C-alpha positions in Angstrom: 13.2 -2.0 -5.6 14.1 0.5 -2.9 13.7 -0.3 0.7 12.2 2.4 2.9 12.8 3.4 6.5 10.8 5.6 8.8 11.3 6.6 12.4 9.8 3.3 13.5 9.4 1.0 10.5 11.5 -0.9 8.0 9.7 -1.3 4.7 11.2 -4.0 2.4 9.7 -5.1 -0.9 7.9 -8.3 -0.5 9.8 -11.6 -1.1 8.5 -15.2 -1.2 9.7 -15.7 2.4 7.1 -13.1 3.5 4.2 -15.2 2.1 3.4 -17.2 5.3 3.4 -14.1 7.5 1.2 -12.3 5.0 -1.2 -15.2 4.8 -1.4 -15.2 8.6 -2.4 -11.5 8.6 -4.7 -11.6 5.5 -6.5 -14.7 6.7 -7.2 -13.5 10.2 -11.0 -12.8 10.5 -10.2 -9.8 12.8 -8.2 -8.2 10.1 -11.2 -8.3 7.8 -14.0 -7.6 10.2 -15.0 -4.5 8.1 -14.7 -6.3 4.7 -15.1 -10.1 5.2 -15.1 -11.0 1.5 -11.4 -9.8 1.2 -10.2 -12.5 3.6 -7.7 -14.9 2.2 -8.6 -18.6 2.6 -5.8 -20.2 0.5 -2.1 -19.8 1.2 -1.5 -19.5 -2.5 -3.1 -16.1 -2.4 -0.1 -14.8 -0.4 2.3 -16.3 -3.0 0.3 -14.7 -5.8 0.3 -11.3 -4.0 4.0 -11.4 -3.6 4.5 -12.2 -7.3 2.1 -9.5 -8.4 4.0 -7.0 -6.2 7.4 -8.0 -7.5 6.1 -7.6 -11.1 4.8 -4.2 -10.3 8.1 -3.1 -8.8 10.0 -4.4 -11.9 7.7 -2.6 -14.4 6.5 0.5 -12.5 8.8 1.0 -9.6 5.9 0.7 -7.1 4.5 -2.3 -5.2 3.9 -3.7 -1.7 6.3 -3.8 1.2 6.6 -6.0 4.2 6.4 -3.8 7.4 8.6 -4.6 10.3 9.3 -2.6 13.4 12.8 -1.2 13.1 15.3 -3.8 14.3 12.7 -6.5 14.4 12.4 -9.5 12.0 8.7 -9.9 12.6 6.3 -8.9 9.8 3.5 -6.8 11.3 1.8 -6.1 8.0 2.1 -4.9 4.4 1.7 -1.5 2.8 2.5 0.0 -0.6 1.0 1.0 -3.9 -0.6 -0.6 -6.9 -1.5 1.2 -10.0 -5.1 0.7 -11.1 -6.6 1.4 -14.5 -9.6 0.6 -16.6 -10.3 0.5 -20.3 -13.8 1.6 -21.3 -16.4 -0.2 -19.2 -14.0 -2.8 -17.7 -13.5 -2.7 -14.0 -10.4 -1.4 -12.4 -7.5 -3.8 -12.5 -3.9 -3.8 -11.2 -1.6 -2.6 -13.9 1.8 -4.2 -14.4 2.2 -3.9 -18.2 3.1 -0.3 -19.0 6.6 0.5 -20.3 7.4 2.7 -17.2 6.1 5.0 -14.5 5.8 8.0 -16.8 3.2 6.2 -18.9 0.9 6.4 -15.8 0.6 10.1 -16.1 -0.7 10.0 -19.7 -3.1 7.1 -19.1 -4.8 8.7 -16.1 -4.2 5.7 -14.0 -5.0 5.8 -10.3 -2.5 4.8 -7.6 -4.0 2.8 -4.8 -2.1 3.1 -1.5 -3.2 0.4 0.9 -2.1 -1.5 3.9 -3.1 -4.4 6.1 -1.7 -4.8 9.6 -1.9 -7.4 12.4 -4.7 -6.4 14.7 -2.3 -6.3 17.7 -0.5 -3.3 16.3 -3.5 -1.3 15.3 -3.9 2.2 16.7 -0.3 3.1 16.8 0.0 5.1 13.6 2.0 2.5 11.7 -0.3 2.6 8.7 -0.1 6.4 8.5 3.7 6.3 8.8 4.0 3.6 6.0 1.5 5.4 3.7 3.5 8.7 4.0 6.7 6.8 3.1 5.0 5.4 0.0 3.6 8.8 -1.0 7.1 10.3 -0.7 8.5 7.5 -2.8 5.9 8.1 -5.5 6.7 11.8 -5.6 10.4 10.9 -6.2 9.8 8.0 -8.7 7.1 9.7 -10.8 7.6 13.4 -10.4 5.1 14.2 -13.1 2.4 12.4 -11.2 1.2 15.3 -9.1 -0.6 14.0 -6.1 -3.3 16.6 -5.8 -5.7 14.6 -3.5 -5.6 11.5 -1.4 -8.9 9.7 -1.1 -9.5 7.9 2.1 -12.2 5.2 2.1 -13.7 5.0 5.6 -15.8 2.1 6.7 -18.5 3.4 9.1 -18.3 2.1 12.7 -14.8 0.8 12.2 -12.8 2.7 14.9 -9.3 2.5 13.2 -10.7 4.1 10.0 -12.5 6.8 12.0 -9.2 7.7 13.7 -7.4 7.7 10.3 -10.2 10.0 8.9 -9.7 12.4 11.8 -5.9 12.3 11.4 -6.0 13.0 7.6 -8.8 15.6 7.6 -7.1 17.7 10.2 -3.7 17.9 8.6 -2.6 20.7 6.4 -2.1 20.1 2.7 0.9 18.0 1.7 3.4 19.8 -0.6 3.6 18.6 -4.1 6.4 16.6 -5.7 9.9 18.0 -5.1 11.2 20.5 -7.6 13.5 19.1 -10.3 
C-alpha cells in the first residue's frame, strides 16, 4: 500500500488509528450539508470504512488515504479511490473481490475517486491536490486502465463544488497513462 506525497499533503493508507478522526469528519453536519443522508452517526462506520479500504488496497492496489498537511500529524480528511461495479440490474457496489487490478479493465468497472475534508480546510485546493495524486497512482498501478474522462458531480448551490467545477473545466486535458 503505497504512501503518496504532494507539495502540501501526506497521503497514507487508512489504519485503524485514523477511525476516530474520520468519524469526527464524516459525522460533522457541515461536512454533509449538501448530502445529509451520507452523514455517519455510528463510530463503527469509520472502523468499517477503514477495513473496506484496507481490503481494497490488498486486492486491487487502490483504496482510501488519510490526508495530513505535510509535517503535521492531524488528519484533515480522506481521499482515494474505490472500484465500483454492477452485475445486471444490481446497483453499483464497491469491489474488493477481483484477482487483481488488470481484471478491472476487462470488467468495465468504474473507479470512484472521492474525498471528504474538514470544513475548516475547504477552499485551499487540498481535494484537487489529493485527487491528482490518486489519478497518477492509478495510471501507474493499472496502466491498461486508460483514464479518458473524469466525471465531476457538482451539487448546485454548494460553493466548494462550484469552484471545483470551474477548476476542472478550465484545465487542459490530462495526458494518458505513462508509456511502458
